[in-house]
C-alpha positions in Angstrom: 0.2 -0.2 0.2 3.1 2.4 0.8 4.4 1.8 -2.3 1.1 2.1 -4.4 1.0 5.6 -2.8 4.6 6.5 -3.4 3.6 5.8 -7.2 0.4 7.9 -7.0 2.3 10.7 -5.4 4.9 10.7 -8.2 2.6 10.5 -11.1 0.3 13.2 -10.0 3.1 15.3 -9.3 4.4 15.0 -12.9 1.4 15.4 -14.2 0.9 18.7 -12.5 4.7 19.8 -13.7 3.6 18.8 -17.4 0.9 21.0 -17.3 2.9 24.0 -16.0 5.4 23.6 -18.6 3.0 23.1 -21.6 0.4 25.3 -20.4 1.8 28.2 -18.1 5.2 28.4 -18.9 6.0 26.9 -22.5 3.9 29.4 -24.4 5.1 32.4 -23.1 9.0 31.3 -23.8 10.0 31.4 -20.2 12.7 28.6 -19.6 12.3 28.7 -15.5 15.2 26.3 -15.1 15.6 22.6 -15.3 15.6 20.2 -18.2 12.2 21.4 -18.9 13.5 25.0 -19.5 16.3 23.6 -21.4 14.1 21.7 -23.7 11.6 24.9 -24.0 14.6 26.8 -25.5 15.9 23.8 -27.6 12.8 23.5 -29.1 12.5 26.9 -30.0 16.3 27.1 -31.4 16.2 23.9 -33.6 12.6 22.8 -33.7 13.7 19.8 -31.4 10.6 17.9 -29.6 10.8 18.7 -26.1 9.6 15.1 -25.1 12.4 13.6 -26.8 15.2 16.2 -25.2 14.0 15.6 -22.0 13.9 12.1 -22.4 17.7 12.0 -23.4 19.0 14.6 -20.7 17.3 12.3 -18.2 19.1 9.8 -19.1 22.1 11.1 -18.2 21.2 12.4 -15.1 20.0 9.0 -13.8 23.5 7.9 -13.8 24.4 10.2 -11.3 21.5 9.5 -9.2 22.3 5.9 -9.0 26.0 6.4 -7.9 25.5 9.6 -5.5 21.7 9.2 -4.1 21.4 5.1 -3.8 18.9 2.3 -5.4 16.3 3.6 -3.7 16.2 7.0 -4.6 17.5 6.0 -8.4 14.3 3.7 -8.9 12.1 6.8 -7.8 13.5 8.9 -9.8 13.5 6.5 -12.8 9.9 6.5 -12.8 9.5 10.4 -12.1 12.2 10.5 -15.4 10.3 8.2 -17.8 7.0 10.0 -16.7 7.3 13.1 -17.6 8.6 12.9 -21.4 5.4 11.1 -21.7 3.3 13.2 -20.0 5.2 16.3 -21.8 4.0 14.5 -25.1 0.4 13.8 -24.0 -0.2 16.9 -22.2 -1.8 19.5 -25.0 0.7 22.5 -25.5 -1.9 25.5 -25.0 -2.0 28.8 -23.1 -4.2 28.7 -20.7 -3.4 32.3 -19.4 -2.5 35.2 -21.6 -1.2 37.6 -19.3 2.6 36.6 -19.0 2.9 37.8 -15.2 -0.4 35.9 -14.1 0.8 32.9 -16.2 4.1 32.7 -14.7 2.8 33.2 -11.0 0.1 30.4 -11.8 2.4 27.8 -13.3 5.5 28.5 -10.6 3.4 27.8 -7.8 1.9 24.5 -9.3 5.5 24.0 -9.8 6.6 24.3 -6.4 3.4 22.2 -5.3 4.4 19.3 -7.5 8.4 19.4 -6.8 7.5 19.3 -3.0 5.4 16.2 -3.8 8.0 14.4 -5.3 10.6 15.8 -2.6 8.5 14.3 0.0 8.6 10.8 -1.2 12.6 11.2 -2.1 11.8 11.2 -5.7 12.2 13.9 -8.3 11.2 14.1 -12.3 15.0 13.9 -13.3 17.2 16.9 -14.8 18.3 19.8 -12.5 15.7 18.4 -9.9 18.6 15.4 -8.7 21.3 18.0 -8.0 19.0 19.8 -4.7 19.2 15.8 -3.6 22.6 15.7 -3.5 23.2 18.9 -2.3 21.1 17.8 0.5 22.3 14.6 1.3 25.9 15.8 1.5 26.1 19.1 2.2 22.6 19.8 4.0 21.4 22.3 2.0 18.0 22.9 2.1 15.7 21.7 -1.0 14.4 24.9 -2.3 18.0 26.6 -2.2 19.4 23.9 -4.5 16.6 23.8 -6.6 17.4 27.5 -7.1 21.2 27.1 -7.8 20.8 24.4 -10.4 18.1 26.1 -12.2 20.3 29.5 -12.4 22.7 28.3 -15.3 19.6 27.1 -17.1 17.6 30.7 -16.9 21.1 32.7 -17.5 21.2 30.3 -21.0 17.8 31.6 -21.9 19.1 35.4 -22.1 20.8 34.5 -25.1 17.5 32.5 -26.7 14.6 34.6 -25.8 14.0 38.1 -25.5 15.1 40.0 -22.3 11.5 40.1 -21.1 11.5 36.1 -20.8 14.6 35.9 -18.8 13.6 38.2 -16.1 10.1 36.2 -16.2 12.1 33.2 -15.7 14.1 34.6 -12.8 10.8 35.7 -11.2 9.3 31.8 -11.5 12.2 30.2 -9.9 11.9 32.9 -7.0 8.2 31.9 -6.7 8.8 28.0 -7.0 11.5 28.1 -4.6 9.5 30.4 -2.1 6.5 27.6 -2.5 8.5 25.2 -1.7 10.4 26.9 1.5 7.0 27.3 2.8 6.0 23.6 2.1 8.8 22.6 3.8 8.9 24.6 6.8 5.7 26.7 6.8 2.8 24.4 6.6 3.8 22.7 10.2 4.2 26.3 12.1 3.5 25.4 16.0 3.6 27.5 18.8 6.0 27.2 22.1 4.3 29.1 25.3 6.1 29.7 28.7 4.0 30.8 31.0 4.7 31.9 34.7 1.5 32.3 37.0 0.7 31.4 40.5 -2.1 29.1 39.1 0.2 26.4 37.6 -2.0 23.4 38.5 -5.4 25.0 37.1 -3.6 26.0 34.3 -2.2 22.8 33.9 -5.4 20.9 34.1 -6.9 22.7 31.4 -4.5 22.8 29.0 -4.3 18.6 29.5 -8.1 18.3 29.4 -9.3 20.9 27.2 -6.6 21.6 24.8 -5.1 18.0 24.8 -1.6 18.9 24.9 1.2 18.3 27.7 2.8 20.6 29.9 6.4 20.4 31.2 7.4 22.0 34.4 10.6 23.9 33.8 12.2 24.9 37.9 13.3 28.9 37.4 14.6 31.6 39.8 13.8 35.2 39.4 17.1 37.1 39.5 15.6 40.3 41.5 14.0 38.3 44.2 15.7 35.0 44.0 12.6 33.1 44.7 12.5 29.4 43.0 9.0 28.7 41.2 8.0 26.6 38.1 7.2 27.9 34.7 5.0 26.1 32.1 6.2 25.1 29.0 3.8 23.8 26.4 4.0 23.4 22.3 0.7 23.1 20.3 -0.9 23.9 16.9 -1.2 27.6 16.0 -4.7 27.1 15.8 -5.2 26.3 19.7 -3.3 29.2 20.3 -5.9 31.6 21.4 -7.5 28.9 23.1 -4.8 28.7 25.3 -4.6 32.4 25.8 -8.5 32.6 26.9 -7.8 29.6 29.8 -4.6 31.3 31.0 -6.5 34.5 31.5 -9.7 32.6 33.3 -7.5 31.7 35.9 -4.5 34.4 36.1 -5.1 37.9 34.2 -1.7 38.7 35.6 0.1 35.7 34.2 3.2 36.4 32.2 3.3 34.8 28.7 6.2 34.3 26.1 5.3 33.0 22.8 7.4 32.0 20.1 6.3 30.3 17.0 8.6 27.0 15.4 8.7 25.7 12.0 8.8 21.8 12.9 8.1 20.1 15.8 9.1 16.0 16.2 7.9 13.4 18.7 4.8 11.9 20.4 1.3 13.6 19.8 3.0 15.7 16.8 5.1 13.4 14.3 3.0 10.2 15.7 0.2 9.2 17.7 1.1 8.4 21.1 -0.7 10.5 23.1 0.2 14.3 24.1 3.5 15.8 24.3 
């Protein structure tokens, strides 16, 4: 079942990329990096079929994936690399949005979503989607940054193929794709980390456990001025529950001191796997 889900994710992501290339970026001659961008340029220069260009280039890229990323990634990459030229070939080459700016924005956001879907199952569509995986593995570079760098060379080449407007649209497209991926990587899992100093610790803790369903940690602290030892409450919760926490604390102690921070990732019981509250 797990492998079927992975294959479905890869197939859907590749289909989205094909739509982005043939219906949003390609019609406006926007070569926004990647093998797909290179294929758009070679098609314009030499009337080569973009699907054939992608198929040939991915063959070279797959060799690097096999030796540097391992067998599992290679297998998942070869699936995407094989599906992409097929979907590029069968997806109609039509212009859905006539305005190049709107088309760039829409296509780039969709491309970022599709790329993130592939990276989530440790796969890619081949091409310049593979170098970010290598940079992530060996240099711990964020995938969005790696994709931005690897696509930069392709975009630079587009300056000599298309007009200047297409070049800047391509840069804009990469920026939007990178931001979309970055948000998906870190922005969709935002949590609140809250520290609470109050004389009503017991009442507040009981309500957090019962009404919000999150665990509470008691942290020993000493006030610097009066040198009084007390306990500070620490609780991590979903952003949607933060307002309820504020109401709860205010109900028991209107003078309670709260420090709140936003964290982008939380791992452990109650967040990354279900085993009760943290």
